[in-house]
Each structure stands twice: as C-alpha cells, then as structure tokens.
N, C-alpha and C positions, 0 to 999 in steps of 0.2 A: 536652788542654792549652788553660788559659784565656787566653793571651796574646791580645790583639787591637790592632791599630794604631787608635788614637784619637787624631784632632787636640785639642789642647789651645788653648785660646783664651788668648793672651797675659795677659789680664786674670784666669784663673783660676790661673795658676801662683803659686808662691811661699807660698801660706798652705795649712797641712796642714789637711785634715777627714777626719773618718772618714765613710764612705759606709755602712756597715753591720756590725754585730758579732752574731756568732753564740755564744752561751755554750752549752757541752755538757760532759758529764760522760765521764771515760774516766780507766782506769788508765794510759794510753799507755804500753802494752808495745810492744815492737819490733814486734809485729804491727800494731798502732793505727797506730803512726808509718809503718811500710811503706804500709798502706792511703792513709793521707794523703798520702804520697808519690807513690803510683800514681794516685789519683783526682785530686788538684791540681796535680800536677806540683810539688811542694811541695819546696823546696830546703830542706834541714836544714843546722844548725851546730852543729857539737861545740865549739867555742868562739866568743866573740863577733868578730863581723866590725866593720870600720870604718861608722860611719852605721848599723848595725842595733842594736836595743837588745840588751843583754845578755840580757834577759829573754825576749827571742822566739828561739825554739829553730828557727823555720822563716819562711820567706816564699814567697809566689808573685807573678812580676811577673806583673801584669794588662796594662797598658800601659805607654807611657814615663813615665806621671806618676803610676801607681796601683800598690798592691801589697796583697796578702792576707797578713795575718801571724797567725802562731800564737802567741799569748799564753798565759803561766801564769795561772789565776784566783786568785782571794782564797783558795782553800783546796785542799788536796790533792784531787786528782783532778778539778778544775776546771779547764776550758780556756776559751778565747774564738778564735775566728775573727774577725778585724777587717780590714777593707777600708780602705784609707786612700788620700788622692791628694792630689796638688799642682796637681793639673790640675781639667780640668771634662769628665769625661767623658759623654757621652749617658746618658738614664734607660735606654731599653731595654739597655744593653749592661751597665750597673750591676745591673739588674734579673737578668740571665744569669747575671751573677759570683755574684750574693746566692744564686740558685737554686742552681748548681752547687757553692758553698759549702755552704749548707745540707744538699744530698742528701750529700754527703761526711762530713759531720759526723753526719749521722743513721745512717749506717753504723757510729757508734762510740755512738751514744746514739739510741735509737727517740724519745725525747721531744722532739727538735730538731723546730719546726715548720717547714714548707716555705713560701716566699712565695707568694702568690696570682698566677696568671697577670695582666698586664697587661691593662687594658681599654680600648675605644677612649676618646681622650682623655688616655691615658697616654704620648703620644709615639710609640709604635709602629706604628701605623695599623693592629691587627687587632682583631677583637672577639671577646669570650666570651661567649656566651649560653648 
C-alpha cells in the first residue's frame, strides 16, 4: 500500500505539478493490470469518473494531495505511470513513491530503470557509500 499521510503546506496547494513519470511498454493484458492493481493498490476505472481524465484507466492515491496515474502512451502498448501533486510532499517520500512505482512497472517491462538511492544531503538523513 502506497498511501502516506503528508502535511501539505498551504503555499503548495492549488497548482498541479508532475513529480515523476515512468514510461513503460506492456500489452496491458488482464494479468498485467491485475499485477499493477496488486503491487500499487491501483484503483481502475471502466468508465471515466468525475475529476479523473478519461484517458487514465487507473489511479493510486499517494497522500491527500497526490496521486499516481496510469496513462496511455502515444502509441499502442505504451504506458506511463505519472505522479502528480497539488501539495508539497517531502522529497524522501516522493523518492519512495518513485521507487515503488518503478519496481511495479519493471515487472511488466524489464527495461524500466529504478531510481538510485537517496544520498546524504538529499533530505533523508541517510548515507549510501
């Protein structure tokens, strides 16, 4: 489960921004979609819902102000997991979301790159050497 409680600063709310995008290739069979549902707690839509793009067949709530959207790519078999926020989530939490989303996408497309661990000074207080 990817949900986390994150305080949003009032100054960060209101303007949508993209935190990260993960393009991947998949025929998106029922088994592929079920895998994403299981790995990411993806909520899928058979028909468009109010406030959700009709091109987005699924969404994962990340925190109160953020979500991970499954979007169709430009051509057949191309997909994108895109994290968007209307808030101001902390960098280490965004990194965690990015890694988890990339790991899920990599199960469908082995060419997906996993983000590098955060280093000292990246805001998480840990060191990788």
